[in-house]
N, CA, C and O atoms as a printed pandas DataFrame, in Angstrom:
     atom_number atom_name residue_name chain_id  residue_number  x_coord  y_coord  z_coord
0              1         N          MET        A               1    0.838   -1.186    0.000
1              2        CA          MET        A               1    0.000    0.000    0.000
2              3         C          MET        A               1    0.878    1.243    0.000
3              4         O          MET        A               1    1.819    1.347    0.787
4              5         N          LEU        A               2    0.570    2.177   -0.879
5              6        CA          LEU        A               2    1.342    3.410   -0.972
6              7         C          LEU        A               2    0.798    4.464   -0.020
7              8         O          LEU        A               2   -0.415    4.589    0.146
8              9         N          ASN        A               3    1.688    5.218    0.600
9             10        CA          ASN        A               3    1.276    6.345    1.434
10            11         C          ASN        A               3    1.276    7.593    0.551
11            12         O          ASN        A               3    2.318    8.206    0.323
12            13         N          VAL        A               4    0.108    7.951    0.064
13            14        CA          VAL        A               4   -0.012    9.082   -0.858
14            15         C          VAL        A               4   -0.662   10.294   -0.197
15            16         O          VAL        A               4   -1.110   11.211   -0.885
16            17         N          SER        A               5   -0.715   10.300    1.133
17            18        CA          SER        A               5   -1.422   11.371    1.839
18            19         C          SER        A               5   -0.826   12.751    1.584
19            20         O          SER        A               5   -1.551   13.744    1.632
20            21         N          SER        A               6    0.463   12.838    1.318
21            22        CA          SER        A               6    1.089   14.148    1.099
22            23         C          SER        A               6    1.193   14.516   -0.383
23            24         O          SER        A               6    1.689   15.589   -0.727
24            25         N          LEU        A               7    0.724   13.625   -1.256
25            26        CA          LEU        A               7    0.828   13.875   -2.699
26            27         C          LEU        A               7   -0.350   14.677   -3.233
27            28         O          LEU        A               7   -1.476   14.563   -2.748
28            29         N          ASN        A               8   -0.067   15.477   -4.227
29            30        CA          ASN        A               8   -1.102   16.179   -4.980
30            31         C          ASN        A               8   -1.506   15.260   -6.128
31            32         O          ASN        A               8   -0.828   15.227   -7.154
32            33         N          LEU        A               9   -2.597   14.515   -5.975
33            34        CA          LEU        A               9   -3.018   13.540   -6.986
34            35         C          LEU        A               9   -3.843   14.156   -8.113
35            36         O          LEU        A               9   -4.110   13.490   -9.113
36            37         N          ASN        A              10   -4.244   15.400   -7.970
37            38        CA          ASN        A              10   -5.016   16.089   -9.007
38            39         C          ASN        A              10   -4.367   17.434   -9.331
39            40         O          ASN        A              10   -4.982   18.485   -9.148
40            41         N          PRO        A              11   -3.128   17.396   -9.811
41            42        CA          PRO        A              11   -2.426   18.647  -10.068
42            43         C          PRO        A              11   -3.018   19.411  -11.249
43            44         O          PRO        A              11   -3.554   18.825  -12.191
44            45         N          ILE        A              12   -2.906   20.716  -11.171
45            46        CA          ILE        A              12   -3.374   21.582  -12.256
46            47         C          ILE        A              12   -2.201   21.836  -13.187
47            48         O          ILE        A              12   -1.118   22.226  -12.750
48            49         N          ASN        A              13   -2.426   21.613  -14.465
49            50        CA          ASN        A              13   -1.382   21.816  -15.455
50            51         C          ASN        A              13   -1.181   23.298  -15.724
51            52         O          ASN        A              13   -2.141   24.067  -15.770
52            53         N          ASN        A              14    0.072   23.693  -15.900
53            54        CA          ASN        A              14    0.422   25.058  -16.292
54            55         C          ASN        A              14    1.293   24.955  -17.538
55            56         O          ASN        A              14    2.492   24.699  -17.431
56            57         N          PRO        A              15    0.702   25.155  -18.731
57            58        CA          PRO        A              15    1.463   24.994  -19.968
58            59         C          PRO        A              15    2.723   25.861  -20.048
59            60         O          PRO        A              15    3.661   25.513  -20.765
60            61         N          SER        A              16    2.757   26.981  -19.327
61            62        CA          SER        A              16    3.960   27.822  -19.363
62            63         C          SER        A              16    5.137   27.157  -18.638
63            64         O          SER        A              16    6.278   27.598  -18.777
64            65         N          LYS        A              17    4.864   26.106  -17.869
65            66        CA          LYS        A              17    5.911   25.366  -17.157
66            67         C          LYS        A              17    6.164   23.998  -17.793
67            68         O          LYS        A              17    6.679   23.097  -17.132
68            69         N          LYS        A              18    5.808   23.838  -19.060
69            70        CA          LYS        A              18    5.936   22.528  -19.716
70            71         C          LYS        A              18    7.337   21.939  -19.521
71            72         O          LYS        A              18    8.348   22.621  -19.688
72            73         N          GLY        A              19    7.364   20.647  -19.160
73            74        CA          GLY        A              19    8.620   19.952  -18.915
74            75         C          GLY        A              19    9.097   20.002  -17.475
75            76         O          GLY        A              19   10.062   19.320  -17.129
76            77         N          CYS        A              20    8.451   20.789  -16.626
77            78        CA          CYS        A              20    8.843   20.907  -15.221
78            79         C          CYS        A              20    8.001   19.979  -14.344
79            80         O          CYS        A              20    6.842   19.694  -14.647
80            81         N          VAL        A              21    8.604   19.521  -13.262
81            82        CA          VAL        A              21    7.901   18.674  -12.300
82            83         C          VAL        A              21    6.891   19.517  -11.525
83            84         O          VAL        A              21    7.196   20.632  -11.103
84            85         N          VAL        A              22    5.692   18.979  -11.342
85            86        CA          VAL        A              22    4.663   19.638  -10.544
86            87         C          VAL        A              22    4.997   19.430   -9.069
87            88         O          VAL        A              22    5.349   18.321   -8.666
88            89         N          GLU        A              23    4.891   20.483   -8.259
89            90        CA          GLU        A              23    5.201   20.384   -6.829
90            91         C          GLU        A              23    4.330   19.343   -6.129
91            92         O          GLU        A              23    3.161   19.164   -6.471
92            93         N          ASN        A              24    4.910   18.666   -5.153
93            94        CA          ASN        A              24    4.212   17.680   -4.310
94            95         C          ASN        A              24    3.615   16.521   -5.100
95            96         O          ASN        A              24    2.536   16.033   -4.765
96            97         N          THR        A              25    4.311   16.077   -6.150
97            98        CA          THR        A              25    3.819   14.925   -6.908
98            99         C          THR        A              25    4.847   13.805   -7.005
99           100         O          THR        A              25    4.612   12.823   -7.709
100          101         N          SER        A              26    5.967   13.923   -6.324
101          102        CA          SER        A              26    7.031   12.927   -6.410
102          103         C          SER        A              26    6.901   11.887   -5.296
103          104         O          SER        A              26    6.705   12.227   -4.129
104          105         N          LEU        A              27    7.014   10.621   -5.678
105          106        CA          LEU        A              27    6.926    9.525   -4.711
106          107         C          LEU        A              27    7.844    8.397   -5.141
107          108         O          LEU        A              27    7.821    7.981   -6.300
108          109         N          ILE        A              28    8.653    7.898   -4.215
109          110        CA          ILE        A              28    9.491    6.721   -4.455
110          111         C          ILE        A              28    8.789    5.541   -3.807
111          112         O          ILE        A              28    8.343    5.628   -2.663
112          113         N          PHE        A              29    8.690    4.431   -4.542
113          114        CA          PHE        A              29    7.930    3.283   -4.036
114          115         C          PHE        A              29    8.448    1.992   -4.643
115          116         O          PHE        A              29    9.372    1.994   -5.457
116          117         N          GLY        A              30    7.840    0.896   -4.234
117          118        CA          GLY        A              30    8.165   -0.417   -4.773
118          119         C          GLY        A              30    9.250   -1.110   -3.963
119          120         O          GLY        A              30    9.803   -0.536   -3.025
120          121         N          PRO        A              31    9.547   -2.351   -4.334
121          122        CA          PRO        A              31   10.570   -3.105   -3.609
122          123         C          PRO        A              31   11.932   -2.416   -3.736
123          124         O          PRO        A              31   12.362   -2.061   -4.834
124          125         N          PHE        A              32   12.594   -2.236   -2.607
125          126        CA          PHE        A              32   13.909   -1.592   -2.560
126          127         C          PHE        A              32   13.892   -0.184   -3.171
127          128         O          PHE        A              32   14.892    0.270   -3.727
128          129         N          SER        A              33   12.745    0.501   -3.061
129          130        CA          SER        A              33   12.589    1.866   -3.600
130          131         C          SER        A              33   12.970    1.931   -5.075
131          132         O          SER        A              33   13.682    2.837   -5.509
132          133         N          ARG        A              34   12.492    0.971   -5.823
133          134        CA          ARG        A              34   12.876    0.834   -7.232
134          135         C          ARG        A              34   12.270    1.899   -8.134
135          136         O          ARG        A              34   12.918    2.339   -9.083
136          137         N          TYR        A              35   11.026    2.327   -7.855
137          138        CA          TYR        A              35   10.310    3.217   -8.767
138          139         C          TYR        A              35   10.141    4.621   -8.208
139          140         O          TYR        A              35   10.105    4.827   -6.995
140          141         N          LYS        A              36   10.039    5.567   -9.105
141          142        CA          LYS        A              36    9.719    6.945   -8.730
142          143         C          LYS        A              36    8.667    7.448   -9.713
143          144         O          LYS        A              36    8.784    7.252  -10.923
144          145         N          ILE        A              37    7.637    8.098   -9.174
145          146        CA          ILE        A              37    6.600    8.677  -10.016
146          147         C          ILE        A              37    6.566   10.184   -9.793
147          148         O          ILE        A              37    6.685   10.659   -8.664
148          149         N          VAL        A              38    6.403   10.922  -10.874
149          150        CA          VAL        A              38    6.271   12.383  -10.805
150          151         C          VAL        A              38    5.275   12.833  -11.864
151          152         O          VAL        A              38    5.111   12.185  -12.898
152          153         N          ALA        A              39    4.615   13.953  -11.589
153          154        CA          ALA        A              39    3.753   14.583  -12.593
154          155         C          ALA        A              39    4.557   15.704  -13.249
155          156         O          ALA        A              39    5.286   16.437  -12.582
156          157         N          ILE        A              40    4.409   15.818  -14.554
157          158        CA          ILE        A              40    5.133   16.816  -15.339
158          159         C          ILE        A              40    4.123   17.713  -16.051
159          160         O          ILE        A              40    3.160   17.232  -16.647
160          161         N          HIS        A              41    4.360   19.036  -15.981
161          162        CA          HIS        A              41    3.533   19.972  -16.742
162          163         C          HIS        A              41    3.743   19.712  -18.237
163          164         O          HIS        A              41    4.856   19.424  -18.676
164          165         N          THR        A              42    2.657   19.816  -19.012
165          166        CA          THR        A              42    2.744   19.636  -20.466
166          167         C          THR        A              42    2.201   20.871  -21.179
167          168         O          THR        A              42    1.653   21.773  -20.545
168          169         N          ARG        A              43    2.356   20.905  -22.480
169          170        CA          ARG        A              43    1.795   22.016  -23.256
170          171         C          ARG        A              43    0.322   21.767  -23.595
171          172         O          ARG        A              43   -0.316   22.577  -24.268
172          173         N          PHE        A              44   -0.194   20.657  -23.129
173          174        CA          PHE        A              44   -1.578   20.283  -23.402
174          175         C          PHE        A              44   -2.482   20.644  -22.220
175          176         O          PHE        A              44   -2.125   21.489  -21.398
176          177         N          ASP        A              45   -3.656   20.003  -22.136
177          178        CA          ASP        A              45   -4.648   20.331  -21.112
178          179         C          ASP        A              45   -4.348   19.775  -19.727
179          180         O          ASP        A              45   -4.823   20.323  -18.733
180          181         N          ARG        A              46   -3.577   18.707  -19.640
181          182        CA          ARG        A              46   -3.361   18.065  -18.343
182          183         C          ARG        A              46   -1.916   17.637  -18.172
183          184         O          ARG        A              46   -1.151   17.562  -19.134
184          185         N          VAL        A              47   -1.555   17.356  -16.919
185          186        CA          VAL        A              47   -0.203   16.872  -16.636
186          187         C          VAL        A              47   -0.059   15.441  -17.135
187          188         O          VAL        A              47   -1.049   14.761  -17.409
188          189         N          SER        A              48    1.180   14.999  -17.250
189          190        CA          SER        A              48    1.492   13.611  -17.559
190          191         C          SER        A              48    2.257   13.032  -16.387
191          192         O          SER        A              48    3.163   13.672  -15.853
192          193         N          TRP        A              49    1.899   11.826  -15.987
193          194        CA          TRP        A              49    2.580   11.124  -14.901
194          195         C          TRP        A              49    3.645   10.214  -15.507
195          196         O          TRP        A              49    3.358    9.427  -16.410
196          197         N          PHE        A              50    4.874   10.326  -15.006
197          198        CA          PHE        A              50    5.991    9.513  -15.477
198          199         C          PHE        A              50    6.463    8.606  -14.353
199          200         O          PHE        A              50    6.561    9.028  -13.200
200          201         N          VAL        A              51    6.758    7.350  -14.699
201          202        CA          VAL        A              51    7.328    6.400  -13.743
202          203         C          VAL        A              51    8.731    6.056  -14.223
203          204         O          VAL        A              51    8.940    5.669  -15.372
204          205         N          TYR        A              52    9.695    6.210  -13.299
205          206        CA          TYR        A              52   11.098    5.888  -13.560
206          207         C          TYR        A              52   11.453    4.600  -12.836
207          208         O          TYR        A              52   10.929    4.325  -11.757
208          209         N          ASP        A              53   12.348    3.805  -13.433
209          210        CA          ASP        A              53   12.806    2.551  -12.842
210          211         C          ASP        A              53   14.303    2.649  -12.558
211          212         O          ASP        A              53   15.107    2.764  -13.483
212          213         N          ALA        A              54   14.673    2.605  -11.284
213          214        CA          ALA        A              54   16.079    2.743  -10.891
214          215         C          ALA        A              54   16.928    1.567  -11.347
215          216         O          ALA        A              54   18.152    1.684  -11.400
216          217         N          ASP        A              55   16.310    0.435  -11.678
217          218        CA          ASP        A              55   17.077   -0.730  -12.114
218          219         C          ASP        A              55   17.391   -0.710  -13.607
219          220         O          ASP        A              55   18.152   -1.552  -14.085
220          221         N          LEU        A              56   16.827    0.223  -14.340
221          222        CA          LEU        A              56   17.082    0.337  -15.777
222          223         C          LEU        A              56   17.723    1.693  -16.066
223          224         O          LEU        A              56   17.219    2.728  -15.630
224          225         N          THR        A              57   18.815    1.685  -16.787
225          226        CA          THR        A              57   19.539    2.922  -17.085
226          227         C          THR        A              57   19.183    3.421  -18.474
227          228         O          THR        A              57   19.176    2.658  -19.440
228          229         N          ASP        A              58   18.889    4.707  -18.562
229          230        CA          ASP        A              58   18.620    5.356  -19.841
230          231         C          ASP        A              58   19.948    5.555  -20.567
231          232         O          ASP        A              58   20.872    6.151  -20.013
232          233         N          ASP        A              59   20.051    5.065  -21.794
233          234        CA          ASP        A              59   21.296    5.151  -22.548
234          235         C          ASP        A              59   21.707    6.589  -22.852
235          236         O          ASP        A              59   22.897    6.890  -22.940
236          237         N          LEU        A              60   20.735    7.467  -23.010
237          238        CA          LEU        A              60   21.030    8.852  -23.374
238          239         C          LEU        A              60   21.470    9.693  -22.171
239          240         O          LEU        A              60   22.431   10.457  -22.258
240          241         N          THR        A              61   20.758    9.546  -21.047
241          242        CA          THR        A              61   21.032   10.406  -19.889
242          243         C          THR        A              61   21.896    9.750  -18.825
243          244         O          THR        A              61   22.529   10.444  -18.028
244          245         N          GLY        A              62   21.931    8.423  -18.801
245          246        CA          GLY        A              62   22.650    7.712  -17.759
246          247         C          GLY        A              62   21.869    7.617  -16.457
247          248         O          GLY        A              62   22.340    7.012  -15.494
248          249         N          GLY        A              63   20.681    8.208  -16.420
249          250        CA          GLY        A              63   19.822    8.161  -15.240
250          251         C          GLY        A              63   18.811    7.029  -15.349
251          252         O          GLY        A              63   18.870    6.225  -16.280
252          253         N          PRO        A              64   17.890    6.965  -14.406
253          254        CA          PRO        A              64   16.857    5.926  -14.459
254          255         C          PRO        A              64   15.986    6.085  -15.707
255          256         O          PRO        A              64   15.718    7.200  -16.153
256          257         N          SER        A              65   15.552    4.961  -16.256
257          258        CA          SER        A              65   14.711    4.975  -17.457
258          259         C          SER        A              65   13.257    5.254  -17.118
259          260         O          SER        A              65   12.750    4.822  -16.083
260          261         N          VAL        A              66   12.603    5.978  -17.999
261          262        CA          VAL        A              66   11.152    6.133  -17.916
262          263         C          VAL        A              66   10.544    4.851  -18.450
263          264         O          VAL        A              66   10.814    4.449  -19.582
264          265         N          ILE        A              67    9.727    4.213  -17.634
265          266        CA          ILE        A              67    9.117    2.951  -18.065
266          267         C          ILE        A              67    7.632    3.102  -18.357
267          268         O          ILE        A              67    7.014    2.210  -18.939
268          269         N          ARG        A              68    7.061    4.233  -17.952
269          270        CA          ARG        A              68    5.630    4.406  -18.150
270          271         C          ARG        A              68    5.280    5.888  -18.129
271          272         O          ARG        A              68    5.854    6.676  -17.377
272          273         N          GLN        A              69    4.316    6.242  -18.983
273          274        CA          GLN        A              69    3.753    7.589  -19.004
274          275         C          GLN        A              69    2.245    7.429  -19.104
275          276         O          GLN        A              69    1.752    6.668  -19.936
276          277         N          ALA        A              70    1.503    8.154  -18.248
277          278        CA          ALA        A              70    0.046    8.011  -18.235
278          279         C          ALA        A              70   -0.615    9.331  -17.873
279          280         O          ALA        A              70    0.027   10.251  -17.368
280          281         N          ASP        A              71   -1.919    9.403  -18.144
281          282        CA          ASP        A              71   -2.698   10.605  -17.850
282          283         C          ASP        A              71   -3.069   10.737  -16.378
283          284         O          ASP        A              71   -3.341   11.840  -15.905
284          285         N          THR        A              72   -3.082    9.618  -15.649
285          286        CA          THR        A              72   -3.459    9.661  -14.241
286          287         C          THR        A              72   -2.443    8.898  -13.394
287          288         O          THR        A              72   -1.712    8.042  -13.893
288          289         N          PHE        A              73   -2.415    9.225  -12.108
289          290        CA          PHE        A              73   -1.550    8.540  -11.156
290          291         C          PHE        A              73   -1.869    7.045  -11.130
291          292         O          PHE        A              73   -0.962    6.215  -11.197
292          293         N          ASP        A              74   -3.145    6.704  -11.034
293          294        CA          ASP        A              74   -3.554    5.301  -10.933
294          295         C          ASP        A              74   -3.128    4.479  -12.148
295          296         O          ASP        A              74   -2.663    3.348  -12.004
296          297         N          LYS        A              75   -3.284    5.041  -13.328
297          298        CA          LYS        A              75   -2.860    4.339  -14.549
298          299         C          LYS        A              75   -1.358    4.146  -14.566
299          300         O          LYS        A              75   -0.866    3.106  -15.003
300          301         N          ALA        A              76   -0.630    5.141  -14.093
301          302        CA          ALA        A              76    0.830    5.088  -14.129
302          303         C          ALA        A              76    1.393    3.998  -13.215
303          304         O          ALA        A              76    2.366    3.337  -13.579
304          305         N          ILE        A              77    0.803    3.800  -12.043
305          306        CA          ILE        A              77    1.350    2.808  -11.109
306          307         C          ILE        A              77    0.683    1.438  -11.204
307          308         O          ILE        A              77    1.098    0.506  -10.515
308          309         N          ASN        A              78   -0.337    1.301  -12.041
309          310        CA          ASN        A              78   -1.072    0.060  -12.158
310          311         C          ASN        A              78   -0.127   -1.132  -12.401
311          312         O          ASN        A              78    0.623   -1.159  -13.377
312          313         N          GLY        A              79   -0.184   -2.094  -11.507
313          314        CA          GLY        A              79    0.612   -3.318  -11.641
314          315         C          GLY        A              79    2.022   -3.235  -11.078
315          316         O          GLY        A              79    2.738   -4.237  -11.082
316          317         N          LEU        A              80    2.440   -2.074  -10.596
317          318        CA          LEU        A              80    3.809   -1.929  -10.090
318          319         C          LEU        A              80    3.911   -2.104   -8.583
319          320         O          LEU        A              80    5.005   -2.321   -8.063
320          321         N          CYS        A              81    2.797   -2.015   -7.875
321          322        CA          CYS        A              81    2.885   -2.138   -6.409
322          323         C          CYS        A              81    1.760   -2.999   -5.886
323          324         O          CYS        A              81    1.662   -3.221   -4.679
């Protein structure tokens, strides 16, 4: 079970901040803190939720790979916890 009490699960998108992380939307979860989810402002109507996997390395950035992108928090974490 995830402790999401401090998370903003319904963030308001601000297109002028496209590409930036929305405040209070970051959570590390899963076995051995493997996953991280954040909401990102987009140029569209709503934020996008991204899930990163610490066990997979992105070839371009050298950081954790994005393994999932979804319109909602629930869709993004479905099946991961």
